[in-house]
Each structure stands twice: as structure tokens, then as C-alpha cells.
C-alpha positions in Angstrom: 115.5 116.9 149.9 115.2 113.7 148.2 112.8 114.6 144.6 110.1 112.9 144.7 111.0 110.7 141.4 113.8 109.3 143.3 111.8 108.3 146.3 108.9 107.0 144.4 111.1 104.9 142.2 110.1 101.3 141.5 111.7 98.5 143.3 109.5 95.8 141.5 109.1 94.1 138.0 105.5 94.3 139.1 105.4 98.3 139.3 107.7 98.9 136.5 105.3 101.4 133.9 106.1 101.3 130.5 108.0 99.9 127.7 105.3 97.1 127.5 107.1 96.2 123.8 109.6 94.2 125.7 108.9 94.5 129.4 105.8 92.2 130.1 105.1 88.8 132.1 106.1 86.3 129.7 108.6 88.4 127.6 112.4 87.2 126.8 113.5 89.9 128.8 111.2 89.8 131.9 111.9 86.0 131.8 115.6 86.3 132.2 115.2 88.5 135.1 112.8 86.1 136.8 115.1 82.8 135.6 118.3 85.1 136.8 119.4 84.2 133.6 119.9 88.0 132.4 123.4 88.8 131.3 124.3 92.3 129.9 122.3 94.8 127.7 122.1 98.4 126.4 119.2 100.7 127.3 118.6 103.0 124.6 116.3 106.0 124.7 115.0 109.5 126.2 115.3 110.7 130.2 113.2 109.8 132.3 111.4 106.8 130.5 113.2 104.0 133.1 116.6 102.9 131.9 117.9 103.5 135.7 114.4 102.3 137.2 115.1 98.9 135.4 118.9 98.3 135.5 118.4 98.4 139.5 115.3 96.5 139.7 117.2 94.0 137.8 120.1 94.2 140.0 117.9 93.2 143.4 116.2 90.5 141.1 119.3 88.9 140.4 120.8 89.1 144.0 124.2 90.1 142.8 126.5 92.7 143.7 125.6 95.9 142.1 127.8 99.3 141.1 126.2 101.9 139.6 128.6 104.3 137.7 128.0 108.2 135.5 130.2 107.7 132.5 130.3 111.7 132.5 131.9 112.1 136.1 134.1 108.5 135.9 137.1 108.0 134.4 139.2 105.3 133.5 141.1 104.9 136.9 137.9 104.0 138.4 136.7 101.8 136.0 140.0 100.0 136.5 139.7 99.8 140.3 136.4 98.6 139.9 137.3 95.9 137.5 139.7 94.6 139.6 137.2 94.4 142.9 135.1 92.6 140.6 137.7 89.9 139.9 138.0 89.8 143.4 134.5 88.6 144.0 134.7 86.6 140.8 137.7 84.0 141.4 137.7 84.3 145.6 135.3 82.9 148.1 132.5 84.9 146.7 132.5 83.7 143.2 130.2 86.5 142.3 129.9 88.2 139.3 129.5 91.9 139.5 126.4 94.1 137.6 127.8 97.3 136.4 125.6 100.0 135.4 127.0 102.8 133.5 124.8 105.6 133.0 125.3 107.9 130.1 127.9 105.2 128.6 127.9 107.2 125.2 130.2 110.1 126.9 133.1 107.6 127.6 135.6 107.9 124.4 137.0 104.0 122.5 139.7 103.3 125.0 137.3 104.0 127.9 134.6 101.2 126.1 137.4 99.4 125.4 138.2 98.8 129.0 135.1 96.4 129.4 135.8 93.9 126.5 138.2 91.2 128.9 136.1 91.8 131.7 132.8 91.0 129.5 134.7 88.1 128.2 136.1 86.6 131.2 132.4 87.1 132.7 134.2 89.0 136.0 131.1 91.9 135.0 127.5 92.0 133.4 127.4 95.1 132.0 123.9 97.7 131.8 125.0 100.6 129.8 122.3 103.8 129.2 122.3 106.1 126.5 119.8 108.6 125.2 122.4 108.4 121.9 121.9 105.9 119.0 124.1 102.7 120.5 124.9 102.1 116.9 126.3 104.7 116.9 127.7 106.1 120.3 128.9 102.7 121.4 131.9 100.6 119.9 131.3 97.7 117.7 133.4 95.8 120.1 131.2 96.3 122.5 128.0 95.9 120.7 128.9 92.2 119.7 129.7 91.3 123.4 126.2 93.3 124.8 124.1 90.9 122.5 120.8 92.7 123.9 120.0 96.3 123.1 116.5 97.8 124.5 115.0 100.8 123.0 112.9 102.9 125.6 110.0 104.8 124.5 108.5 107.8 125.7 105.9 106.9 128.9 102.5 107.2 127.5 100.2 109.8 129.6 98.2 106.9 131.2 101.6 105.6 132.6 102.5 108.5 133.9 99.1 108.9 135.6 99.6 105.6 137.2 102.6 107.4 138.7 101.7 110.3 140.3 98.7 108.5 141.6 100.9 106.2 143.3 103.2 109.1 144.8 99.2 110.8 145.7 98.2 107.9 147.9 101.5 105.8 148.9 102.0 106.6 152.7 105.4 105.6 153.1 106.9 107.2 150.2 104.5 109.6 148.8 101.7 111.9 150.4 99.1 109.4 151.2 99.0 110.6 154.7 98.1 114.2 153.7 94.7 113.1 151.9 95.4 116.3 149.4 92.5 117.1 147.1 92.7 117.3 143.6 91.0 117.8 140.2 90.9 114.7 138.0 91.7 117.0 135.3 94.6 118.8 136.6 96.2 114.8 136.7 95.4 114.3 133.6 97.1 117.5 132.4 100.1 117.4 134.0 100.4 113.6 132.6 99.8 114.9 129.3 102.4 118.0 129.5 105.6 115.6 130.6 105.7 114.7 127.4 106.5 110.8 128.5 109.0 112.0 130.9 108.8 110.3 134.6 110.9 112.5 136.1 109.4 115.4 134.9 106.0 114.4 135.7 106.7 113.2 139.6 109.2 116.5 140.3 106.7 118.8 139.1 103.9 117.1 141.2 106.1 117.0 144.2 107.0 121.1 143.8 103.3 121.7 143.4 102.3 119.7 146.8 105.5 120.9 148.8 104.2 124.7 147.9 100.4 124.1 148.2 98.3 126.2 150.9 97.1 124.3 153.7 93.5 123.5 152.1 94.3 123.8 148.8 93.1 121.6 145.9 95.3 120.8 142.9 94.0 122.9 139.9 94.7 122.6 136.5 95.6 126.3 136.7 98.6 125.1 139.7 100.0 122.9 136.6 100.4 125.2 134.4 102.0 127.5 136.2 104.1 124.4 137.8 105.1 123.4 134.3 105.5 127.2 133.0 102.7 126.0 130.3 99.9 127.1 128.1 96.9 124.5 128.3 94.8 126.5 126.2 93.5 122.9 124.6 91.7 122.5 127.8 90.5 125.9 128.3 89.0 126.3 124.6 87.7 123.0 124.5 90.0 122.1 121.5 91.5 118.5 120.7 94.8 118.4 119.6 94.7 115.5 117.8 91.6 116.8 116.0 93.5 120.1 115.1 96.4 118.5 113.5 94.0 116.0 111.4 92.9 119.4 110.4 96.4 120.9 109.8 97.8 118.1 107.6 94.2 117.9 105.5 94.7 121.7 105.2 97.8 121.0 103.8 96.7 118.1 101.7 94.3 120.6 100.1 96.9 122.9 99.4 95.3 125.6 101.4 98.0 128.0 103.3 95.7 129.8 104.7 93.7 127.0 106.5 96.8 125.2 107.7 98.8 128.0 109.2 95.5 128.9 111.1 95.6 125.1 112.6 98.8 125.4 113.2 98.3 128.5 115.0 96.1 127.0 117.4 98.1 124.5 117.8 100.9 126.5 119.1 98.6 128.9 121.0 97.1 125.7 122.6 100.7 124.2 124.3 101.7 122.1 121.8 105.3 121.4 121.5 107.9 121.4 118.7 108.5 117.8 118.5 104.4 117.1 118.2 104.2 119.4 115.5 107.7 118.7 113.8 106.7 114.9 113.7 103.6 115.4 111.9 104.8 117.9 109.4 107.7 115.5 108.4 105.2 112.6 107.9 103.3 115.0 105.9 106.6 116.0 103.3 106.8 112.0 102.6 102.8 111.0 103.0 101.5 114.0 100.7 104.2 116.0 99.1 106.2 113.2 98.1 107.8 112.9 94.6 105.8 115.8 93.7 108.7 118.0 95.1 111.3 115.5 96.8 112.8 118.5 98.3 110.0 119.2 100.8 111.1 116.4 103.4 115.0 117.8 103.5 113.7 121.2 104.1 110.8 120.5 106.6 113.7 118.5 108.5 115.8 121.3 108.2 112.8 123.7 109.8 112.1 121.4 112.6 115.3 120.9 113.6 116.5 124.6 113.8 112.6 125.3 115.6 114.2 122.9 118.3 117.4 124.3 118.4 115.8 127.9 119.0 112.9 126.8 121.1 109.7 128.8 121.7 109.0 131.7 121.0 111.1 132.0 117.9 110.4 128.2 116.8 107.2 129.3 115.1 109.6 131.1 112.5 111.0 127.9 111.2 107.8 126.1 111.6 105.7 128.5 110.0 108.2 128.1 106.8 107.5 124.5 106.9 103.6 124.9 107.0 103.7 127.3 104.3 106.0 125.6 102.3 103.8 122.1 102.2 100.7 123.5 101.9 102.1 125.5 98.8 103.6 122.6 97.0 102.3 120.1 94.0 101.1 116.7 95.8 101.6 113.2 95.3 100.9 110.5 97.6 102.3 107.8 94.8 105.1 106.5 96.6 103.8 105.9 99.9 100.9 104.2 97.8 103.4 102.0 96.1 104.4 100.7 99.2 101.1 99.9 100.3 100.3 98.3 97.4 103.4 96.3 97.4 102.6 95.2 101.5 99.7 93.8 100.4 100.8 91.6 97.7 103.4 90.1 99.8 100.7 89.2 102.8 98.4 88.4 100.0 100.4 86.0 97.6 102.7 83.4 97.0 105.6 85.0 96.2 108.4 83.7 93.9 112.2 83.8 95.3 114.7 86.8 94.3 115.7 86.1 90.8 119.1 84.2 90.5 121.2 86.9 88.9 120.0 89.6 91.8 120.7 87.2 94.4 124.0 87.9 96.3 127.4 86.5 94.5 130.0 87.6 97.3 130.5 84.1 98.6 132.7 80.9 97.4 130.9 78.7 95.2 128.0 81.1 94.4 128.8 81.0 91.0 128.5 77.2 90.9 124.8 77.6 91.9 124.2 79.7 89.4 123.7 83.2 91.7 124.4 86.2 90.2 124.9 84.4 86.4 123.8 86.9 83.9 123.3 89.7 85.8 123.9 92.8 84.2 125.6 96.4 85.6 123.1 98.7 84.6 126.2 101.5 84.6 128.6 99.5 82.5 125.4 100.1 80.0 125.0 103.9 80.1 123.0 103.8 83.0 120.2 101.5 82.1 119.5 97.9 80.6 116.9 95.8 80.3 116.6 93.1 82.3 114.1 91.2 85.3 114.0 92.6 88.7 110.5 91.7 90.0 110.0 87.9 91.2 108.7 85.5 88.7 105.5 85.4 89.1 105.1 89.0 89.8 106.9 89.9 86.5 104.4 87.6 84.3 102.1 89.4 85.7 103.1 92.5 84.9 102.5 94.1 88.4 103.2 97.7 88.6 103.1 99.3 92.2 104.4 103.0 91.5 102.3 105.1 89.3 103.6 108.7 89.1 101.2 111.4 88.9 102.2 114.2 86.7 102.3 116.8 89.4 105.1 118.7 89.8 108.7 117.2 90.0 106.9 114.0 89.7 106.2 114.6 86.6 110.0 114.5 85.3 110.2 110.8 86.8 107.1 110.0 85.1 108.4 111.0 81.6 111.6 109.1 82.3 109.9 105.8 83.3 107.3 106.0 80.4 110.4 106.7 78.0 111.6 103.3 79.0 108.2 101.8 78.9 107.5 102.6 75.4 111.1 101.5 74.1 111.3 98.2 76.2 107.9 97.4 77.3 105.9 97.3 80.6 108.4 95.3 82.6 111.4 96.9 81.0 
């Protein structure tokens, strides 16, 4: 049986869900597809976010030959055969470029990736590669330089997923529209929420539920919980996960480990996933603890990574350590506030140029323009030397963004900076 996610795969740009940060009517990518000027691209992001779907829509819109392969099952020999066939089409009577979609492109080694280069340069093929890994690390620079466009796909929002589910429920040709299945609205909302931004998970879970309904059954939230093998405590107890996340952060900020661990336990009991809790804890480590205990972000990141590796239920051990550490650590938001104040000046003031002695002088002719002249290399002076770093007008104003507290480790940084001020003045 064909999975529901495959049957319901959109075939038109108008039906594509999500990725509005680069795909919307009038966007450059949208126009390049409609105008048939699309060339090559790399799609980067989590599974189930529409990478393969968009690649197939592009191929259909471009009205060109389309080949789809998976890097995990296709080797160099098959790729060479594909390129040879593409050459016959390109240089033969058809005179057509072949679009090649390579899923999981990061699985190919350097030699395999480089085998595409000549065909790309000659225009024999146009290439769409998809990867769940960061392309700047997983894909050769030679390929990246020839594929200018890299699009980062984000997890789908619950409203995107609900639209996909409703389409499957009402579509009479590919979905279940002929069955007129009753359902609770809340059940679809929960399914869209628990799918964690993955369209494939949402649709295939929905298909599994419908395939195993008894005649006359109604789709309920209990069925969704059973199909997903997940708790739905938030919905049963009336808790809102975002209120609980807010309470968790504010309890940590207030240095109350008992309250923090209470809200953490409620989040876990309610069905919050590791990523949701982990992301918030890593933000807290820099936003609320910051320079008062700089190691907090490293420790918390390690705890979250460990939690992701072991999974529930043991993951709560790693996450509990992170929660207690953050709540018990000294607090400072001085680093974050320094950024906010600097950003405010950038947006509200007319800022002078970078001082000449700080500009990049690593090119011919820089010295003739005075660039880099009189720059003092601090390490040549024992680690510090007095000189101007801020733009002229901010330097003249004596602007100060970072105001360290005396809390925890930040107290040591504060003493060091105050010592420099006493010796050299406010602007050093």
C-alpha cells in the first residue's frame, strides 16, 4: 500500500505548504520556477519539510527531463551512466537539460560529489541536492561554488500540518473524501502538534489511524495519542506548554531550583519533546546566566545532546541536571543587554565608518589609502595596548554597552575592565 504522505504529495506550487521565508508568490525562487529560469539549488533541512516535494514540483514546472536518485543507494557508476544519457539529450536532437534530484546528497564522498562538476559547468544537467546535514560542512566547496542557491527548510508549523491533514481527509481522489469520516477538531490539532513539524509523520500517522478505524468510529485525541505513542497531558490537564516554558525560565531566572524542576516535570509529563525543552534551556544559559557563569552554555548544551542521544525516559536525568544547574547558577543578562543597546544605536544613530587603522589591510594598495596604518597589535604589547576601537562619533560620546555585574565569574571580568578604565580612561 502506498503511504498517505506519498499519495498526497502536492503537485503544484499553489498547494505547497510552508517555507514562506523563501517560497511565496513573487519571491525570487517562485518567479524563477514560473519563468522557467531556475537553475540549480541545494535544499537543506529536517526530514518531512518538503524538500523532495518541491524538487518534483520544480521539475514538472520546468517541463524538462527529471531523474531522481538517492545517494545512499546510487554509486559512481550509476551516476556516470546518468550523465552520459543527459549528454545525449543535451547535445542531441532534443537539446534539453536534464534535472537531477539527489536525495541525501551528503552521503556521497568527495570523489562522487566532484563527478558532477563538469556536467554542471557545461549545462548538461541542472542539480537539486537535498541534505539533512549542514551543506557548508557536508558538501564540497567546488560543488557549492557552482550551485549558488542554498535554501534552508524549516519544520512545518502546526497550521501547515493541519491543512495537509484536512486535505487528505477531504480529497476524494487521493485521500479519504469519499468515506466522510467523523472527527474531533481537537484530535487533528493534537496530531498536527505532536508531528513536530514533519509532514510525512503527520500524514502517515493519520493514514494509519484511518486504515484501522472500526466502521462508524470517530477520530479522537485518544486515538492520536495511541498512534503516536505519546502523552497528551497538556490537553487533558488544560496546561499550555508555552506558559509552562515561560514559568520554567522565570523560575530559573529567579534562582528557584524547586519551582524550576516542578515546571520541567510538568512539561515532560505533558508530552513536551526533548528539542522543545532543550532549546529553551540553551537560550536561558546565555540570556539569564551569561557571563556570570560562562561555562553554563557548554554544560547545558552537553546535557541536551546527551538527552537527545539516550531519549526518553532516561533523557530526564540529563535535562534535570541542566535545569538545576541553571537555577542554582549566578545570573547576568549583561552580555545580551550589551547587544540590545548596540543594536539600538545602529538603528537609531548615524554611525561613523570603521576607523582606518581597524580596516582590513590585506590587499594591494591598502597602505596607500592609510588603511591599517598605526594599528597596534595588542599581543606585541603584552596583551593590551591603548587605542581607539569604536567609530569616531561613538568614541567621542564615550559609549558603553557592556555593564558587567559582580555576580559569579563576571565579577572577575568586571575587575579586569575596571582596572583598564582606571589606568587608561573610560574609552581606553
